[in-house]
C-alpha positions, -999 to 999 in steps of 0.1 A, spaced: -88 544 -696 -94 574 -673 -98 608 -688 -93 625 -654 -63 647 -655 -50 653 -620 -30 683 -608 -3 670 -584 6 704 -570 32 689 -546 51 674 -576 43 704 -599 29 682 -626 -4 673 -642 -9 635 -645 -31 612 -666 -31 576 -654 -38 551 -682 -34 513 -680 -11 514 -650 12 540 -666 14 578 -659 18 605 -684 30 638 -670 32 675 -679 56 692 -655 52 729 -648 65 758 -628 40 782 -613 49 818 -606 22 844 -599 -4 842 -627 18 823 -651 23 786 -655 53 775 -674 51 740 -689 86 726 -689 83 690 -699 57 664 -711 64 627 -708 43 599 -722 54 564 -714 64 544 -745 35 519 -739 10 548 -743 25 565 -773 3 569 -804 -29 567 -784 -36 604 -780 -27 603 -743 -4 633 -744 -31 654 -761 -57 644 -736 -32 653 -708 -26 687 -721 -63 693 -729 -72 685 -693 -43 706 -679 -53 736 -700 -89 733 -689 -76 735 -653 -54 765 -662 -83 783 -678 -105 777 -648 -78 792 -625 -73 822 -647 -37 815 -654 -16 824 -684 6 798 -702 42 799 -711 51 768 -733 87 760 -729 78 724 -736 77 717 -774 48 693 -770 27 719 -753 38 745 -779 28 722 -807 -6 714 -790 -13 752 -788 -4 756 -824 -29 729 -834 -57 742 -811 -61 779 -818 -89 783 -792 -64 775 -765 -39 801 -777 -58 827 -758 -42 813 -727 -8 826 -738 -18 862 -740 
């Protein structure tokens, strides 16, 4: 399994490739804000922590770029609720 989260800027989504499948976190970028709109983990990868690793990697990239997060996606909102250290990205 690869832990390398890729930012496919052309598709406006972060990707995590695992076992021939792709989990995605779609976003919309406007100025200094990134709005996560949808997260999708293929059924074959569910229950393996793939979604959390995807968001962890995406937020690391967001932090490095100095962006602020808007979590329209419930999965991202739940992740931020469970990881208080990452909530600083929403302020």
